[in-house]
Short mmCIF file of the C-alpha atoms (twelve columns), coordinates in Angstrom:
data_MODEL
# 
_entry.id   MODEL 
# 
loop_
_atom_site.group_PDB 
_atom_site.id 
_atom_site.type_symbol 
_atom_site.label_atom_id 
_atom_site.label_alt_id 
_atom_site.label_comp_id 
_atom_site.label_asym_id 
_atom_site.label_seq_id 
_atom_site.Cartn_x 
_atom_site.Cartn_y 
_atom_site.Cartn_z 
_atom_site.pdbx_PDB_model_num 
ATOM 1   C CA . MET A 1   0.065   -0.111 0.030   1 
ATOM 2   C CA . GLN A 2   2.932   2.402  0.463   1 
ATOM 3   C CA . GLY A 3   3.334   2.626  -3.339  1 
ATOM 4   C CA . ALA A 4   -0.430  3.349  -3.866  1 
ATOM 5   C CA . TYR A 5   0.073   7.059  -3.164  1 
ATOM 6   C CA . ARG A 6   2.251   7.135  -6.351  1 
ATOM 7   C CA . LEU A 7   -0.585  6.336  -8.388  1 
ATOM 8   C CA . TYR A 8   -2.690  9.195  -7.277  1 
ATOM 9   C CA . PRO A 9   -1.130  11.737 -9.753  1 
ATOM 10  C CA . LEU A 10  -1.590  9.349  -12.667 1 
ATOM 11  C CA . ILE A 11  -5.159  8.518  -11.732 1 
ATOM 12  C CA . ALA A 12  -5.823  12.383 -11.437 1 
ATOM 13  C CA . LEU A 13  -4.280  13.047 -14.714 1 
ATOM 14  C CA . THR A 14  -6.217  10.165 -16.350 1 
ATOM 15  C CA . VAL A 15  -9.618  11.592 -14.953 1 
ATOM 16  C CA . ILE A 16  -8.594  15.228 -16.147 1 
ATOM 17  C CA . ALA A 17  -7.874  13.802 -19.583 1 
ATOM 18  C CA . GLY A 18  -11.040 11.898 -19.937 1 
ATOM 19  C CA . ALA A 19  -13.061 14.750 -18.816 1 
ATOM 20  C CA . SER A 20  -11.390 16.992 -21.156 1 
ATOM 21  C CA . VAL A 21  -12.077 14.544 -23.954 1 
ATOM 22  C CA . TRP A 22  -15.785 14.251 -22.793 1 
ATOM 23  C CA . LEU A 23  -16.205 18.020 -22.639 1 
ATOM 24  C CA . ASP A 24  -14.810 18.448 -26.044 1 
ATOM 25  C CA . ARG A 25  -17.353 15.937 -27.526 1 
ATOM 26  C CA . VAL A 26  -20.310 17.300 -25.803 1 
ATOM 27  C CA . THR A 27  -19.626 21.031 -26.849 1 
ATOM 28  C CA . ARG A 28  -18.592 20.282 -30.438 1 
ATOM 29  C CA . ASP A 29  -21.302 20.682 -33.100 1 
ATOM 30  C CA . GLU A 30  -21.183 17.488 -34.910 1 
ATOM 31  C CA . GLU A 31  -23.325 18.589 -37.963 1 
ATOM 32  C CA . VAL A 32  -22.013 21.552 -39.578 1 
ATOM 33  C CA . HIS A 33  -24.983 23.139 -41.520 1 
ATOM 34  C CA . VAL A 34  -23.836 24.006 -44.834 1 
ATOM 35  C CA . SER A 35  -26.681 25.131 -46.981 1 
ATOM 36  C CA . THR A 36  -26.563 24.193 -50.795 1 
ATOM 37  C CA . GLU A 37  -29.632 26.270 -51.403 1 
ATOM 38  C CA . PRO A 38  -29.100 29.626 -53.171 1 
ATOM 39  C CA . GLN A 39  -29.696 32.587 -51.115 1 
ATOM 40  C CA . THR A 40  -33.036 34.157 -52.241 1 
ATOM 41  C CA . GLY A 41  -33.216 36.944 -49.733 1 
ATOM 42  C CA . PRO A 42  -31.228 40.193 -49.688 1 
ATOM 43  C CA . ASP A 43  -27.408 39.963 -48.386 1 
ATOM 44  C CA . PHE A 44  -27.635 43.666 -47.236 1 
ATOM 45  C CA . ALA A 45  -30.263 46.475 -46.730 1 
ATOM 46  C CA . ALA A 46  -30.109 50.093 -46.083 1 
ATOM 47  C CA . ILE A 47  -32.597 52.702 -45.130 1 
ATOM 48  C CA . HIS A 48  -32.720 56.340 -45.917 1 
ATOM 49  C CA . THR A 49  -30.165 55.807 -48.637 1 
ATOM 50  C CA . ARG A 50  -28.489 58.584 -50.615 1 
ATOM 51  C CA . ILE A 51  -26.071 57.651 -53.474 1 
ATOM 52  C CA . ILE A 52  -24.227 60.333 -55.677 1 
ATOM 53  C CA . GLY A 53  -22.583 59.629 -58.983 1 
ATOM 54  C CA . TYR A 54  -19.979 61.723 -60.379 1 
ATOM 55  C CA . ALA A 55  -18.706 62.312 -64.025 1 
ATOM 56  C CA . SER A 56  -15.013 61.923 -64.882 1 
ATOM 57  C CA . ASP A 57  -14.500 65.559 -64.493 1 
ATOM 58  C CA . GLY A 58  -15.738 65.597 -60.903 1 
ATOM 59  C CA . SER A 59  -19.103 67.189 -61.541 1 
ATOM 60  C CA . GLN A 60  -22.247 65.497 -60.065 1 
ATOM 61  C CA . ARG A 61  -23.813 63.349 -62.515 1 
ATOM 62  C CA . TYR A 62  -26.896 62.097 -60.569 1 
ATOM 63  C CA . GLU A 63  -28.294 61.593 -56.866 1 
ATOM 64  C CA . LEU A 64  -30.653 58.759 -55.870 1 
ATOM 65  C CA . LEU A 65  -32.630 58.658 -52.634 1 
ATOM 66  C CA . ALA A 66  -34.361 55.669 -51.510 1 
ATOM 67  C CA . GLU A 67  -36.301 54.809 -48.335 1 
ATOM 68  C CA . ARG A 68  -34.937 51.393 -48.359 1 
ATOM 69  C CA . LEU A 69  -32.349 49.622 -50.515 1 
ATOM 70  C CA . GLU A 70  -31.794 45.815 -50.761 1 
ATOM 71  C CA . HIS A 71  -29.233 43.929 -52.679 1 
ATOM 72  C CA . ILE A 72  -30.406 40.373 -53.777 1 
ATOM 73  C CA . PRO A 73  -27.392 38.272 -54.553 1 
ATOM 74  C CA . ALA A 74  -29.235 35.585 -56.405 1 
ATOM 75  C CA . ASP A 75  -29.652 37.625 -59.587 1 
ATOM 76  C CA . ASP A 76  -27.404 40.665 -58.449 1 
ATOM 77  C CA . THR A 77  -30.004 43.092 -58.538 1 
ATOM 78  C CA . THR A 78  -30.993 46.054 -56.213 1 
ATOM 79  C CA . ARG A 79  -34.431 46.711 -55.141 1 
ATOM 80  C CA . LEU A 80  -35.467 50.171 -54.140 1 
ATOM 81  C CA . GLU A 81  -38.500 51.481 -52.175 1 
ATOM 82  C CA . GLN A 82  -39.826 55.046 -52.795 1 
ATOM 83  C CA . PRO A 83  -36.741 55.854 -55.143 1 
ATOM 84  C CA . GLN A 84  -36.026 59.612 -56.274 1 
ATOM 85  C CA . LEU A 85  -33.544 59.960 -59.053 1 
ATOM 86  C CA . THR A 86  -32.235 63.252 -60.185 1 
ATOM 87  C CA . VAL A 87  -29.989 63.476 -63.312 1 
ATOM 88  C CA . TYR A 88  -28.162 66.659 -63.784 1 
ATOM 89  C CA . GLN A 89  -27.704 67.769 -67.548 1 
ATOM 90  C CA . PRO A 90  -25.086 70.478 -67.533 1 
ATOM 91  C CA . GLN A 91  -25.091 70.772 -71.438 1 
ATOM 92  C CA . SER A 92  -28.728 71.901 -71.283 1 
ATOM 93  C CA . GLY A 93  -28.721 73.405 -67.848 1 
ATOM 94  C CA . THR A 94  -31.818 71.166 -66.871 1 
ATOM 95  C CA . GLU A 95  -32.310 68.498 -64.303 1 
ATOM 96  C CA . PHE A 96  -34.452 65.485 -64.795 1 
ATOM 97  C CA . HIS A 97  -36.235 64.072 -61.750 1 
ATOM 98  C CA . VAL A 98  -38.072 60.597 -61.705 1 
ATOM 99  C CA . SER A 99  -39.770 59.091 -58.736 1 
ATOM 100 C CA . SER A 100 -41.958 55.902 -58.104 1 
ATOM 101 C CA . ASP A 101 -43.080 53.489 -55.468 1 
ATOM 102 C CA . ARG A 102 -40.400 51.001 -56.191 1 
ATOM 103 C CA . ALA A 103 -37.651 50.108 -58.611 1 
ATOM 104 C CA . LYS A 104 -35.319 47.296 -59.587 1 
ATOM 105 C CA . VAL A 105 -31.806 48.092 -60.720 1 
ATOM 106 C CA . SER A 106 -30.022 45.675 -63.023 1 
ATOM 107 C CA . PRO A 107 -26.487 44.241 -62.194 1 
ATOM 108 C CA . GLY A 108 -23.981 47.094 -62.930 1 
ATOM 109 C CA . GLY A 109 -26.759 49.788 -62.773 1 
ATOM 110 C CA . GLU A 110 -27.317 49.731 -66.710 1 
ATOM 111 C CA . GLN A 111 -31.027 49.591 -66.419 1 
ATOM 112 C CA . VAL A 112 -33.544 50.796 -63.824 1 
ATOM 113 C CA . ASP A 113 -37.204 49.459 -63.929 1 
ATOM 114 C CA . MET A 114 -39.439 51.930 -62.012 1 
ATOM 115 C CA . ALA A 115 -43.069 50.833 -61.271 1 
ATOM 116 C CA . GLY A 116 -46.031 52.328 -59.373 1 
ATOM 117 C CA . ASN A 117 -47.019 55.935 -59.539 1 
ATOM 118 C CA . VAL A 118 -44.121 57.028 -61.751 1 
ATOM 119 C CA . SER A 119 -43.652 60.736 -62.071 1 
ATOM 120 C CA . ALA A 120 -40.885 62.338 -63.971 1 
ATOM 121 C CA . ARG A 121 -40.054 66.032 -64.542 1 
ATOM 122 C CA . ARG A 122 -37.643 67.812 -66.860 1 
ATOM 123 C CA . SER A 123 -36.850 71.216 -65.445 1 
ATOM 124 C CA . ARG A 124 -37.478 74.373 -67.387 1 
ATOM 125 C CA . ALA A 125 -34.772 75.374 -69.876 1 
ATOM 126 C CA . PRO A 126 -34.440 78.948 -71.319 1 
ATOM 127 C CA . ASP A 127 -36.050 77.972 -74.625 1 
ATOM 128 C CA . MET A 128 -38.608 75.342 -73.435 1 
ATOM 129 C CA . PRO A 129 -41.118 74.829 -70.545 1 
ATOM 130 C CA . GLU A 130 -40.990 72.335 -67.932 1 
ATOM 131 C CA . LEU A 131 -42.044 68.562 -69.204 1 
ATOM 132 C CA . THR A 132 -43.885 66.182 -66.787 1 
ATOM 133 C CA . LEU A 133 -44.644 62.609 -67.289 1 
ATOM 134 C CA . LYS A 134 -46.961 60.321 -65.373 1 
ATOM 135 C CA . SER A 135 -47.354 56.516 -66.003 1 
ATOM 136 C CA . GLU A 136 -47.289 53.265 -63.930 1 
ATOM 137 C CA . ALA A 137 -44.060 52.031 -65.285 1 
ATOM 138 C CA . LEU A 138 -40.963 53.274 -66.784 1 
ATOM 139 C CA . THR A 139 -37.647 51.688 -67.771 1 
ATOM 140 C CA . VAL A 140 -34.721 54.083 -67.680 1 
ATOM 141 C CA . TRP A 141 -31.056 53.379 -69.061 1 
ATOM 142 C CA . PRO A 142 -29.053 56.155 -67.373 1 
ATOM 143 C CA . ASP A 143 -25.828 56.224 -69.368 1 
ATOM 144 C CA . PRO A 144 -27.329 56.354 -72.898 1 
ATOM 145 C CA . GLN A 145 -30.129 58.694 -71.444 1 
ATOM 146 C CA . ARG A 146 -32.832 56.685 -72.838 1 
ATOM 147 C CA . ALA A 147 -36.253 55.619 -71.295 1 
ATOM 148 C CA . ARG A 148 -39.212 53.571 -72.349 1 
ATOM 149 C CA . THR A 149 -42.727 52.387 -71.285 1 
ATOM 150 C CA . ASP A 150 -45.392 50.245 -72.682 1 
ATOM 151 C CA . GLN A 151 -47.938 51.500 -70.082 1 
ATOM 152 C CA . PRO A 152 -50.320 54.437 -70.732 1 
ATOM 153 C CA . VAL A 153 -48.431 57.702 -70.219 1 
ATOM 154 C CA . VAL A 154 -49.567 61.501 -69.731 1 
ATOM 155 C CA . LEU A 155 -46.891 64.156 -70.865 1 
ATOM 156 C CA . THR A 156 -47.511 67.700 -70.082 1 
ATOM 157 C CA . GLN A 157 -45.414 70.621 -71.630 1 
ATOM 158 C CA . GLY A 158 -46.741 74.046 -70.715 1 
ATOM 159 C CA . GLN A 159 -50.340 73.869 -71.840 1 
ATOM 160 C CA . THR A 160 -49.858 70.984 -74.240 1 
ATOM 161 C CA . VAL A 161 -51.139 67.561 -72.893 1 
ATOM 162 C CA . ALA A 162 -50.366 64.213 -74.687 1 
ATOM 163 C CA . ASN A 163 -51.891 60.794 -73.805 1 
ATOM 164 C CA . ALA A 164 -50.617 57.591 -75.381 1 
ATOM 165 C CA . LEU A 165 -50.269 53.916 -74.600 1 
ATOM 166 C CA . GLY A 166 -46.471 53.860 -74.598 1 
ATOM 167 C CA . MET A 167 -43.442 56.032 -75.059 1 
ATOM 168 C CA . GLU A 168 -39.830 55.865 -76.016 1 
ATOM 169 C CA . SER A 169 -37.378 58.663 -75.344 1 
ATOM 170 C CA . ASP A 170 -33.639 59.312 -76.296 1 
ATOM 171 C CA . ASN A 171 -32.168 62.327 -74.558 1 
ATOM 172 C CA . LEU A 172 -29.056 62.234 -76.473 1 
ATOM 173 C CA . PHE A 173 -30.698 62.627 -79.895 1 
ATOM 174 C CA . GLY A 174 -33.613 64.651 -78.357 1 
ATOM 175 C CA . THR A 175 -36.296 62.429 -79.594 1 
ATOM 176 C CA . LEU A 176 -39.706 61.583 -78.063 1 
ATOM 177 C CA . ASN A 177 -41.810 58.995 -79.686 1 
ATOM 178 C CA . LEU A 178 -45.489 58.288 -78.497 1 
ATOM 179 C CA . THR A 179 -47.031 55.011 -79.382 1 
ATOM 180 C CA . GLY A 180 -50.619 53.669 -79.527 1 
ATOM 181 C CA . GLN A 181 -53.729 55.809 -79.691 1 
ATOM 182 C CA . VAL A 182 -51.931 59.004 -79.281 1 
ATOM 183 C CA . LYS A 183 -53.956 62.117 -78.488 1 
ATOM 184 C CA . VAL A 184 -52.782 65.497 -78.043 1 
ATOM 185 C CA . HIS A 185 -54.286 68.678 -76.824 1 
ATOM 186 C CA . MET A 186 -52.731 71.898 -77.925 1 
ATOM 187 C CA . PRO A 187 -54.297 75.109 -76.914 1 
ATOM 188 C CA . ARG A 188 -54.958 77.474 -79.673 1 
ATOM 189 C CA . ARG A 189 -52.239 80.331 -80.255 1 
ATOM 190 C CA . GLN A 190 -53.319 83.688 -79.480 1 
ATOM 191 C CA . ASP A 191 -53.129 85.868 -82.677 1 
ATOM 192 C CA . ARG A 192 -50.761 88.783 -81.846 1 
ATOM 193 C CA . SER A 193 -51.846 90.972 -84.848 1 
ATOM 194 C CA . SER A 194 -55.339 91.806 -83.714 1 
# 
């Protein structure tokens, strides 16, 4: 029995080692959950967002405000709630404002699909009055400065009001094409000679 006290440290180390192995196994997560499903929800969101884009010369090109912005990684699109876009056009001295209930921005920002209560306004220029647009949908391509809708549209410029079932606009070439059942109301010009 005199040699038994020499075994106490060995027994104590064995118990501590066994307890350590047991504790490690109990606390380890055996099943690592790796999802193979693609992510369908947003990977980030922001509220009260303001994004400013600049031209190569450092001048402000556009400003985008949104109540909520969400990026969807599955298709690399960005969804916006209550977007308000202002595009600055220094060559004409005008600004183009467009807002809607929601919008979807394509990967890279090449295309913006606006939907729900779309309202657009080009500010007044020295030689032309303000132009407004109302529709339920509008697709905008910001860089080539084009826009298109296949939804009913109402355009107003001064006292002139145009209604159509669709529209295509190219700001670089200064063209505006109305399509489908176009109706235009132009007030009579006042004769200045009388």
